[in-house]
TORVEXZA-781900 format. One record per residue (C-alpha): residue number from 0; residue in three letters; z, x, y. Coordinates in Angstrom, 3 decimals, always signed. Layout:
% TORVEXZA-781900
{resi->NUM, resn->ALA, c3->Z, c1->X, c2->Y}
...
This chain:
% TORVEXZA-781900
{resi->0, resn->MET, c3->-0.118, c1->+0.157, c2->+0.044}
{resi->1, resn->LYS, c3->-0.511, c1->+0.765, c2->+3.939}
{resi->2, resn->SER, c3->+0.743, c1->+0.118, c2->+7.158}
{resi->3, resn->ILE, c3->-1.308, c1->+0.682, c2->+9.997}
{resi->4, resn->ASP, c3->+1.368, c1->-0.978, c2->+12.484}
{resi->5, resn->GLY, c3->+4.466, c1->+1.122, c2->+11.657}
{resi->6, resn->GLY, c3->+5.505, c1->-0.592, c2->+8.657}
{resi->7, resn->LYS, c3->+5.270, c1->-4.097, c2->+10.116}
{resi->8, resn->THR, c3->+2.907, c1->-5.536, c2->+7.821}
{resi->9, resn->PHE, c3->+0.897, c1->-3.572, c2->+4.601}
{resi->10, resn->SER, c3->-2.255, c1->-3.976, c2->+2.988}
{resi->11, resn->ASN, c3->-3.325, c1->-2.698, c2->-1.006}
{resi->12, resn->VAL, c3->-5.082, c1->+0.491, c2->-1.193}
{resi->13, resn->ALA, c3->-7.485, c1->+1.454, c2->-3.470}
{resi->14, resn->VAL, c3->-6.003, c1->+5.267, c2->-5.409}
{resi->15, resn->PRO, c3->-8.181, c1->+7.443, c2->-7.852}
{resi->16, resn->HIS, c3->-4.674, c1->+7.177, c2->-10.221}
{resi->17, resn->GLY, c3->-1.207, c1->+6.004, c2->-9.637}
{resi->18, resn->ASP, c3->+0.018, c1->+9.657, c2->-9.191}
{resi->19, resn->ASN, c3->+0.480, c1->+8.591, c2->-5.556}
{resi->20, resn->HIS, c3->+2.793, c1->+10.043, c2->-3.260}
{resi->21, resn->HIS, c3->+3.811, c1->+7.968, c2->-0.047}
{resi->22, resn->LEU, c3->+3.430, c1->+9.303, c2->+3.195}
{resi->23, resn->TRP, c3->+4.068, c1->+7.616, c2->+6.475}
{resi->24, resn->ILE, c3->+1.935, c1->+8.212, c2->+9.383}
{resi->25, resn->ASP, c3->+3.512, c1->+7.873, c2->+12.902}
{resi->26, resn->PRO, c3->+0.238, c1->+5.913, c2->+14.573}
{resi->27, resn->ASN, c3->+1.228, c1->+8.227, c2->+18.260}
{resi->28, resn->ASN, c3->+0.509, c1->+11.642, c2->+16.012}
{resi->29, resn->ASN, c3->-1.827, c1->+12.473, c2->+14.651}
{resi->30, resn->GLN, c3->-1.352, c1->+14.809, c2->+11.839}
{resi->31, resn->VAL, c3->-3.194, c1->+16.216, c2->+9.358}
{resi->32, resn->MET, c3->-2.564, c1->+14.566, c2->+5.991}
{resi->33, resn->ILE, c3->-2.786, c1->+16.129, c2->+2.637}
{resi->34, resn->ASN, c3->-2.115, c1->+13.750, c2->-0.264}
{resi->35, resn->SER, c3->-1.233, c1->+14.628, c2->-4.096}
{resi->36, resn->ASN, c3->-5.658, c1->+14.515, c2->-4.897}
{resi->37, resn->ASP, c3->-5.599, c1->+17.333, c2->-2.231}
{resi->38, resn->GLU, c3->-7.670, c1->+14.938, c2->-0.260}
{resi->39, resn->ILE, c3->-7.565, c1->+15.503, c2->+3.318}
{resi->40, resn->TRP, c3->-7.048, c1->+12.825, c2->+6.186}
{resi->41, resn->ILE, c3->-7.063, c1->+13.135, c2->+9.895}
{resi->42, resn->GLU, c3->-6.495, c1->+9.949, c2->+11.730}
{resi->43, resn->ARG, c3->-6.863, c1->+7.794, c2->+9.023}
{resi->44, resn->ARG, c3->-9.983, c1->+9.051, c2->+7.818}
{resi->45, resn->LEU, c3->-10.726, c1->+11.196, c2->+4.610}
{resi->46, resn->ILE, c3->-12.284, c1->+14.532, c2->+5.703}
{resi->47, resn->ASP, c3->-15.052, c1->+16.411, c2->+3.719}
{resi->48, resn->PRO, c3->-13.716, c1->+19.916, c2->+3.588}
{resi->49, resn->ARG, c3->-16.559, c1->+21.245, c2->+5.184}
{resi->50, resn->ALA, c3->-16.025, c1->+18.952, c2->+8.380}
{resi->51, resn->LEU, c3->-12.742, c1->+20.021, c2->+8.427}
{resi->52, resn->ARG, c3->-13.545, c1->+22.321, c2->+11.268}
{resi->53, resn->ALA, c3->-15.227, c1->+20.147, c2->+13.479}
{resi->54, resn->ASN, c3->-12.625, c1->+17.707, c2->+12.995}
{resi->55, resn->ILE, c3->-10.018, c1->+19.927, c2->+14.168}
{resi->56, resn->GLU, c3->-12.561, c1->+20.801, c2->+17.112}
{resi->57, resn->ARG, c3->-12.589, c1->+17.524, c2->+18.409}
{resi->58, resn->MET, c3->-8.983, c1->+16.871, c2->+17.921}
{resi->59, resn->HIS, c3->-8.072, c1->+19.973, c2->+20.152}
{resi->60, resn->ALA, c3->-10.817, c1->+18.791, c2->+23.008}
{resi->61, resn->GLU, c3->-9.351, c1->+15.652, c2->+22.950}
{resi->62, resn->ASN, c3->-5.370, c1->+17.068, c2->+23.799}
{resi->63, resn->PRO, c3->-6.179, c1->+20.965, c2->+24.442}
{resi->64, resn->GLU, c3->-1.833, c1->+21.450, c2->+24.760}
{resi->65, resn->GLY, c3->-1.710, c1->+19.114, c2->+21.489}
{resi->66, resn->SER, c3->-0.602, c1->+21.461, c2->+17.853}
{resi->67, resn->VAL, c3->-1.967, c1->+20.731, c2->+14.418}
{resi->68, resn->VAL, c3->+0.651, c1->+19.413, c2->+12.402}
{resi->69, resn->ILE, c3->-0.203, c1->+19.385, c2->+8.468}
{resi->70, resn->GLN, c3->+1.647, c1->+17.083, c2->+6.102}
{resi->71, resn->ALA, c3->+1.104, c1->+17.958, c2->+2.704}
{resi->72, resn->ASP, c3->+2.253, c1->+16.192, c2->-0.294}
{resi->73, resn->LYS, c3->+4.383, c1->+18.535, c2->-3.028}
{resi->74, resn->GLU, c3->+1.893, c1->+17.898, c2->-5.170}
{resi->75, resn->SER, c3->-0.971, c1->+19.126, c2->-3.317}
{resi->76, resn->LYS, c3->-2.580, c1->+22.552, c2->-4.086}
{resi->77, resn->THR, c3->-1.633, c1->+25.648, c2->-1.656}
{resi->78, resn->ASP, c3->-4.983, c1->+26.156, c2->-1.470}
{resi->79, resn->THR, c3->-5.672, c1->+23.303, c2->+0.202}
{resi->80, resn->LEU, c3->-2.927, c1->+24.073, c2->+3.086}
{resi->81, resn->ILE, c3->-3.978, c1->+26.919, c2->+3.222}
{resi->82, resn->GLN, c3->-7.987, c1->+25.689, c2->+3.778}
{resi->83, resn->VAL, c3->-6.665, c1->+23.428, c2->+6.897}
{resi->84, resn->MET, c3->-4.386, c1->+26.417, c2->+7.948}
{resi->85, resn->ASP, c3->-8.014, c1->+28.324, c2->+8.390}
{resi->86, resn->ALA, c3->-9.939, c1->+25.733, c2->+10.005}
{resi->87, resn->ALA, c3->-7.531, c1->+25.286, c2->+12.795}
{resi->88, resn->ARG, c3->-7.350, c1->+28.917, c2->+13.560}
{resi->89, resn->SER, c3->-11.143, c1->+29.106, c2->+13.212}
{resi->90, resn->ALA, c3->-11.868, c1->+26.310, c2->+15.827}
{resi->91, resn->GLY, c3->-9.198, c1->+27.862, c2->+18.349}
{resi->92, resn->VAL, c3->-6.001, c1->+26.293, c2->+17.549}
{resi->93, resn->PHE, c3->-2.817, c1->+28.433, c2->+16.763}
{resi->94, resn->ASN, c3->-0.016, c1->+26.137, c2->+17.042}
{resi->95, resn->VAL, c3->+0.079, c1->+24.725, c2->+13.801}
{resi->96, resn->SER, c3->+3.201, c1->+23.244, c2->+12.250}
{resi->97, resn->ILE, c3->+3.928, c1->+22.207, c2->+8.780}
{resi->98, resn->ALA, c3->+5.829, c1->+19.007, c2->+8.560}
{resi->99, resn->ALA, c3->+8.445, c1->+18.768, c2->+5.592}
{resi->100, resn->ASN, c3->+11.409, c1->+16.384, c2->+4.246}
{resi->101, resn->GLU, c3->+14.925, c1->+18.016, c2->+3.446}
{resi->102, resn->PRO, c3->+15.153, c1->+18.941, c2->-0.523}
C-alpha cells in the first residue's frame, strides 16, 4: 500500500514479490529511495539507472542549495547505493546524506 498524503489515505500497489519493506516518503523532501529490489525512485517515479545522473542534475538545478538524501532499504545492495552516490557526485552534488533508522 502507498500513501501520497502523509498517511491520510492509502492505495494498493503491485510489487514484484511479497518481500518489500515499507518506506514513508515525506512529500516535502525529495529523497532518492532504493527499495529491497534495488529499484531507484526519485519523486515517486521509478528511475532507469542510466537516467540517474540527469535526474539528480535536474533536482539540483531546481534546488541548488539542497542535498541528496538517500534512503536505502536494508535489503538493497551496497552497489546500488554507491551507484546513486557516484551519480550525485557526477552531477556536481557533493552534499549527500544517507537516511537510516536507529537499530
